[in-house]
C-alpha positions in Angstrom: 0.0 0.0 0.0 1.3 3.5 -0.9 0.3 7.0 0.1 -2.2 7.4 -2.7 -4.0 4.2 -1.8 -4.0 5.3 1.9 -5.4 8.7 1.0 -8.3 7.0 -0.9 -8.9 4.6 1.9 -9.1 7.4 4.5 -11.5 9.4 2.2 -13.7 6.3 1.8 -13.8 5.5 5.5 -14.6 9.1 6.3 -17.6 9.1 4.0 -18.8 5.6 5.1 -18.6 5.9 8.8 -18.8 9.7 9.5 -20.8 10.9 6.4 -18.3 13.7 6.1 -15.5 14.4 3.6 -11.9 14.2 4.6 -10.3 17.3 2.9 -6.7 17.0 4.0 -3.7 14.7 3.5 -3.2 11.2 4.9 0.2 9.5 4.4 2.6 6.9 5.9 5.2 8.2 8.3 8.2 5.9 8.9 9.4 8.0 11.8 6.5 7.1 14.0 7.7 4.6 16.6 5.3 4.1 19.5 1.9 5.1 18.0 -0.2 3.7 15.2 -1.2 7.1 13.9 -1.2 10.8 14.5 -3.7 13.7 13.8 -1.9 17.0 13.3 -3.9 19.8 14.9 -2.5 22.7 12.8 -2.3 21.1 9.3 -5.3 18.6 9.9 -3.2 15.9 8.2 -3.1 12.3 9.4 0.1 10.3 9.7 -0.1 6.5 9.8 2.7 4.2 11.0 3.4 1.7 8.1 4.8 -0.9 10.6 1.2 -1.6 11.7 0.2 -2.4 8.1 3.2 -4.8 7.6 2.7 -6.5 11.0 -1.1 -6.6 11.5 -2.6 -6.0 8.1 -5.4 -3.8 6.7 -7.9 -4.4 9.5 -5.6 -2.8 12.1 -4.9 0.2 9.9 -8.6 0.7 9.3 -9.1 0.8 13.1 -6.3 3.4 13.4 -7.7 5.5 10.6 -11.2 5.5 12.3 -9.5 6.6 15.6 -7.6 9.5 13.9 -10.7 10.5 11.9 -12.6 10.8 15.3 -9.9 13.4 16.3 -10.1 15.1 12.9 -13.9 15.5 12.7 -14.4 16.5 16.3 -11.6 19.1 16.2 -12.9 20.7 13.0 -16.4 20.8 14.5 -15.1 22.5 17.7 -16.0 19.6 20.0 -14.0 17.6 22.5 -11.4 15.8 20.4 -9.0 14.7 23.1 -8.8 11.1 24.5 -10.4 12.0 27.8 -13.3 14.0 26.3 -16.8 12.5 26.4 -17.5 13.5 22.7 -14.4 11.6 21.6 -15.3 8.4 23.6 -18.9 8.4 22.3 -17.8 8.9 18.6 -15.2 6.1 19.0 -18.0 3.7 20.2 -20.4 4.9 17.5 -18.0 4.1 14.6 -16.4 1.1 16.2 -12.9 2.5 16.4 -10.4 1.2 19.0 -9.3 3.4 21.8 -5.7 2.0 21.6 -3.8 0.2 18.9 -2.2 -3.2 19.3 1.4 -3.1 20.5 4.2 -3.8 18.0 6.4 -6.8 18.4 9.5 -6.6 20.6 11.8 -6.8 17.5 10.9 -3.3 16.5 11.4 -1.7 19.9 14.9 -0.8 20.9 15.8 -1.6 24.5 18.2 0.6 26.4 20.9 -1.2 28.4 20.6 -1.0 32.1 23.6 0.5 34.0 24.2 -0.7 37.5 26.1 1.7 39.9 27.3 0.6 43.3 28.5 2.4 46.5 32.1 1.7 47.5 31.2 1.8 51.2 27.8 0.2 51.8 27.5 -1.6 48.4 24.0 -0.2 47.7 23.1 -0.7 44.0 21.4 1.8 41.7 20.0 0.8 38.3 19.8 3.5 35.7 19.0 3.7 32.0 21.1 6.8 31.5 24.7 7.4 32.5 25.4 9.2 35.8 28.2 11.6 36.6 29.9 9.6 39.4 32.2 12.6 40.3 29.2 14.7 41.3 26.7 12.2 42.9 27.1 10.2 46.1 25.2 7.3 47.7 21.9 8.2 49.1 22.2 5.8 51.9 25.7 6.6 53.4 27.0 9.4 51.2 29.9 7.2 49.9 31.4 7.3 46.4 29.5 5.5 43.7 31.1 3.8 40.6 29.8 1.9 37.5 29.6 -1.7 38.7 28.4 -3.3 35.4 26.3 -2.9 32.3 23.2 -5.1 32.5 
């Protein structure tokens, strides 16, 4: 599926489920990592994550499109378009759109290594995802010096 086919699909879904035209752009965005789609408030365009099409297929993408179209139509009408708004929840239910998309497989998610720091005096361990400046920080338990013990 390419961007032109996606644009046509979004326009068709908008007419079928919302009885309203979609007058802006819809396209695949490879930079999206943690979300299935995104509605842009200023441009009114919709980005779709192509990984969901490759991993789950057309049905998942249709659900994502319905979800983003709920944001789109409610925002244009001046109603509550945010996830917590009652208007949004009601429209999701009406058109059968999912509230959340399925998670991507673990292969596509990059995991940060865990760094383990240890106190020289009391041997208290601290697990961190980011590096810590050991010259400035001390142990919270005994105020001793800490050092990088190992990368987990």
